[in-house]
N, C-alpha and C positions, 0 to 999 in steps of 0.2 A: 504494500500500500504506500502510495507516495505521500510525503508530508508536505504541508503548505509551507512555502518559503516565507520566512519572517522578514518583515521590513525593519531595518535597523532603527533603533529608537532615535527620535529626533529627525527622521527623514520621511518624506512622503513616498508613496509607492513608486513614483517615477524617478526616485533617486535624489530629487532636489531636497535641500535642507529645509525643514519645516520651521516656520517662526513660532516660537513658544510665547504664549500670551498668559501672563500671570495675573491672578486676581489680587486686588488690594482692598483691605477693609478700612472704611472711613466711618467712625462712630457718630459724627454729626455731619451728615452729607449736605444739609441745607444751611450750615453755619455761614454767616456773612450775607445771606439774603435778607432783604428788608422785613419780610414776613416769615421768618423761619418757623415759628409755631403754627402758622396757618398752613404752610406746606405740609407739615407733619399731620395736622388735623385732617387735611384733605386726603392724605394718603392712608390714614389709619382709622379715622372716625366717621367720615361722611360718605354715604353711599353714592349720591348723585349730585355733582356740582361742577361748575366750570368757571374759568377766569381767563380773560384775554392776556396775552403776553406780547411784548415788543422785542424784536431782535436787537442785539447790541449793534452799535455802529459798524463794527467790522463785519458782522454777518449781513447787515443790510447792504453793505458795499458788495459783498460776495454773491448774495442770493436775491437782492431786492427787498423791498419792504413788504414781505409776505404776511398776511394775517395768520396768527398762531393762537390756538386755544388750548389751554391746559384743562384736562378733564380728569375727574377722579378715576374713571375707568372707561375704556372703549369696548366696542363689540369684541367678544372672544378674548378679552383682556389683552388686545393688541398693544404693543408699545407706541405705535403711531399710525396715522392714516392721513391720506390726502384726499381732497375733494376735487371734482373736475374744474371748479373755478379757481383753484390754486390755494385754497385754504388748507392749513395744516393743523392737525390735532395730535397732541401727545398725551399718553395716559400715565397716571401716577401708580395705579394699582395694576400690576402685571404678573404673569406667571414666572417669567425668567428674569433674573437680575443678578448683578455681580455684587461685590462688597462695597461698591461706591455708587449709590443711587444717583447722585448728582451727575457722575460721568455717564451712567446709563441713559439718563434723560437727555443729556447733551448729544449723545450719539444717535438716539432715536430721532431727535429733532433734525440733526444734520442729514440722516438718511432720508427722512421725509422731504427735506428741502431739495435733495438730489434726485428724488423719484418723480417721474412725470405725473402731473396732476391726474387724480382719479385712479392711479395704479396702486397695487399692493406694495407696502413698504417692508423691505427685508432689513432686519436689525440683528447684529451679531449678539450671541449670548454673552461673551466677554468682550467688552469694548476696547480694551487695551489703553495705552497712554494717549492723552490728548486733552482738548478743552473740556471743561466741566460746565455745569449749568450756569454757574456764576460768570462764565466767560461769554456765553452765547445769547443771554437775554439782558435787557435793561433791568437794573436792580431797583425795583419800585414795589410799593405795596400792591397786593392782589385785590382786584375788584371782583369779589366772589359772588356768584349767583347759585343758590341752592335750588335744585330742581326736584320736582315731585315724580319725574319720569325721565327716561333717556331719549325722548324725542329730539333733544338737541344734537344727537348723533347724526340725524338723517336729513337729507334733502326732502322737500315737500313731496315730490313725486314718488320717492321711495316708499313712503308710508302706505301707498296704495297697493304695493306688492304683498300678496297674502303671506308669503314665507317671511318677509321682513316684518310684517305686522305680528305674526305669531312669535317670532324671536323677540321682538320688542315687548310684547305682553309678558313673556316669561321673565325678561330682565326686570321689567317694572314690578312684577309680583314679588321680587326679592327685596325691594326697597322698604325700609321702615321710615315712618315720618320723622323728619329732621328739620330743625329750625336753628339758624345762626342767631345767637344772642348778641345784643349790642353792648351789654354791660361790661364786658371784658374781652380782650383779644382772644381769638382761637377758642371760642366757647360755643358749644352746641348742645341743644336740648334734643332728645330723641325719645320716641315711645316704641317699646318692643312688646312682646306678647303679654306679659303680666305686670309690667312696671315701666316707669319713665326714668330717664337719667339726665343729669347734666355732666358733660365731659369737657374738659378744657386742657390745653397744653400750655404749661408755664414756660416763658421764654428765658428764664434765668439759669445760671449755673446750677447743675443738679444738686451739689452738696449744700449750697446756700439755700436753695429752694426747699430742700428737705428740712433744714434747720428752721426755716420760717414756718413750715407746716407743723413741725414739732412744737414750736412755741404756741401756735394756735390750738393744737390738740390739747396741750397741757392746760391752756386757759379756757377751754370750752368754746373756742371761736371757729372751729373747723366746719361745723354743720351749716346748712343753708336755711335752717328753720325747723319748726316742729314737723314731725312725721318724715324727716329726711334722715338718711344714713350715709355716712362716709364709707363707700364700698371698697376703697383702696386706690392704688395707682398703677399705671403702666410706666415702664421706662421705654420711651419711643424715640429712637434716633438721637440719643444723647440728652433728651429733655424729659421732664416728668409730666405725666398726664393724669391728674386726679379725676375720680369718678364718684358721683353721688347717686344713690337710689332715691327716687321721689315717688310721691303718690301718683298712681296711674292716671287719675282723672283730671289733674290740674294741668291746664294748658301752658304752652311755652312762655307766653308773655307775662305770666304771673311770677316767673322766676328772674325777671330782669332786676328787680330791686334786691332780692336776696343775693344774687350773684354780684351786684355792685357793692353790697356790704361786705361780702367775702373778699372781693378784690381790694377794697380799702384796708381791711384787717391784714390781709396778706402783705400789702405794700409796707404797712407799719411794722409788721414782724420782720420782714426782709431787711428793713433799715437798721434793725438792732444788731450791734456788733459784739456785745458781751457774750462770753461763753454760755452754753446752755446750762440751765439749772438741773438739779437732780431729777425733778419731775419732768422737765423737758427732755432729758436724756432717755428716761423711761418711755415717754411718748414716741421718741424717735425710734427706739427699738421695736415698738409696736408697729409703727408705720413701715419700717424696713421689712418686717415679717409679712406685710400685705403688699409688697412691691413685686409686680410681675413684669418680666421682660416681654415687650411686645415685638420690638425689632432690635 
């Protein structure tokens, strides 16, 4: 029986030396962007939302001033797609990613800009070395629109296609009601099966943010009001994302004032520079025990 010839490691089957692409881990991929907490919230907390992006001057010079839309997720969790009219969409929530999400997004955008309008966009699994998101877009606050469905994906005539309509209905069925609150940055109310939540992303250094929350917990200032429960926190891309359980029946707008009160208490606690007291240290250990890694 003949044995299959082995290709030497590091070489392609045609004998040419194959380029090795190494992955790199970046703990805070959105650091340096004007709305770092909002980028994280859109990636991890919000089911359907979009925001327009502007290309950096260097990319406008290279590709023209193309309209670009950031989406929480695209059909089939594609990294990017192009429209026949030249518009480009990039998706934050996707199946394949490297250790540097910022670099992933930059490559997805660049691939979409180099793809003929209306054609499928091919994006490499490992992007290699190059520009990151901070290099390819203007660094400006996000103008976020939270959607109740994914119709923003489609052109008007596409919705008349039965297959497209069925796919859209399945995607829309997965969405839970979500409202962006104005009382604090990167703060979202949502209603799931048996309860409601407020979830937010704190934009401060993780250690100092944890100390501030520990001071609030020790002093009884961590809750959003009666019948609320501090459910814990996620560690998301280098920042903390606290979560509160809320009564199911109370609507989103009723939480603007309680969230504003928490934001004020948190800012005051964050400004304190003295070492934690014994009670605050105990509270900190309790919070750490409820800290879950999200990404």
